[in-house]
Phi, psi and omega in degrees: 000129179276138178234146177289137177295131183232147171285150181299130178081002186277337180084180178289135183300317180299319180293321179298316180293325179295315180296321178294322177297319178294324178294316177298320178297319179297319177297319179296318179299315178300319180294320178291320176297318178296321179293320179294318180294327179292324190266320187265119179293149181186183180297343181284347182299131178295139179261085175096173181243153180288086177276168178305143181287323185286136184296323183288346172261325182293318182298313178298325179293317178296318178295323178294320178294319175299313180297317178297318180298313179297316183293314182290328175292315176299319177295320181291338174274319188283324183300310180298324183287312186281319187268328186246359175053048176267163183299139185293324183297306181291327179294319179295316180295317179294321179297321177294319181291325188277328188240327185299331179301344177299335178292338184259356190297328182292336181260315184223080186294319181291319176301316179299321178294321179298313183294313180298319178297319177298321177295319178294322178293319175299323176298321176295320182289332180281329186251129181239138172072021179249156182295321188226110186274352184235159170294144181303322180298325179294319179290325175299318176299321177297319179295319178295319180295320177300320180298316182285331173296317179297327179288327186262332187271170174274170185296320183295313176297324178299317177301316177297319178299317181293318180296317183289323179295321182282311185281332184260346181239310183284319180298313177299325176297322177294317179295333180264011171131346178288138177299143182297323181295325179286325174298325178292323176297317179294322176297318177299317177302315183297317179294320180296317180297315179296317179297320179295315179297322176294324178294317178298319178295317179297325180291318180295320178297315181297320179295320180295320179295318179297317177297320180292321178294322178295319177294322177294322179293321178297318179294320178296321177293322178297315180295321178295321178299317179299315180294322178296318180291320177296322175296320177294318178298316182297321179294320178294316181289332175300316180297325176293311183295319182301321179299313183289327176295322179295318178300316179300314181297316180295319181293320178293327178290323183275337187304318182294337180275339181274336184251112178288152180049044178287127179302152179299324178296319178291322179298318177299319180299317179296323176294321175297318178297314181299312185293322178297317180295318179293320180293317178299321180293318180298311183296320179298314180295325178293318182289310184290334177300331176295335183274350182269145172290165183302325183261016183245117179260175178291150181288120181277325180280154177301144178295143185289161174214191183291353174290345176256022180297323180299321179295319177299313183295319177301316179296319179296321180293323177297334179277358175110000178274146173263094190257134172235149184239134179231116179254120183245134180093177181270119177298145185219156177299141182239152173301150184301320180294318181291317179298316179292318179296318177298318176298315181292327177294314178297317182299313182290324177295315177294323177298319178293320179297318179296326183281316190252349181223059182302136179081003185284158170272130186237133174249124175251125182237127176243116186240118179269106179266188182291319184229007180204160180252125178254130180239129180223133175229122181225139176240163183255017175102161184291145170268344178217170181293126180293150176293148181299127181279136178265053179092123183288155175272205182232043186295315179298321178300314180299316179297320178296320179297318179297315181295317180298320179302324182270358180077024180261192179231155179210146175224140176216138179172178183284154177266147182303324180272003180110152182099192185217147183224142172233126176232138179222143177238117185247118177293146178296325180084167184278347179264012179293142180298000000 
């Protein structure tokens, strides 16, 4: 069987030619669609151009466009009358058509291009055999309009605008007397302006997408931080609950042996309590075990509480903070969750103070109220320059999650006189000892 010689990876020649023909046909179709979108008004017309979002930048740009529109329109009217001695009526009409649409370009760029293009075409038809058929100011206005069209329109419409501007305005001017070499220069200017406007538009679009992606990433990081803190809280509370469930199971197991002549119904009840406690403990360990990393085991020591506040304060003092503690009210037994959360809030606040306010004076206040525990940690600002942070943690997120879990309230922020304060109010709850 005879085969055509092929280069490696080139494919069949007929198929290659067919694919190239389809690509050329697709380009022609895009060009025709773009030309139709450029000429025929419709819902596809861009509504305005991407001006600066800030008002203090947008207003100067609009004022500049108005000033340029008025100045170029006046020049397009005055130049033919004063320099070329053309009739004032036709010169005024053509000048308005050719340059005044620049005043509308911020609102309707394609409509402004259509009007200005029609004025330039009429100028070509009116003038025969001249090197330059338009006032210079009219062509400058056209270039500015093309720039804004490129910023506001899509690529397909942009191709049509460029093709019509070159083929429908510059080519007729060449046919009516403009030198071909000069027409090529003008066509090059048109292409450069359109490419520059498209590049500016692409940059703005890319920046907008980047800002959106950064915002989404920030939200994802915040959600991830919340989930991590909730998992950490769940692990800690599991260790607290597991301890109490173990006590329940052991007491239910030992009760029949401690109480003589225990009725059979009560003995059965203790067995049910024991089995339920063991089953709950097993299920809790199984669920929370999924939240632990491979190298992280259950906490064997009891979870800390405010009874270890002195250890926290001693560690903070060793790190350079001048910490004082103020306990208001009569200390009382706390529920395990409240006690652990209060300890973690003080711990994280002191850690943040050591990191961001080295050498500061810190006041830790524990206030035992009638129905809630108030915790406050405030510093008066750094005494030396803080070390550069290698990315912040999620301490505030964790504190807020703990307070929310307990149905309390929390505030954190800078103080008017300098420094930082964290205050949390934790209800005792119905399960408080």
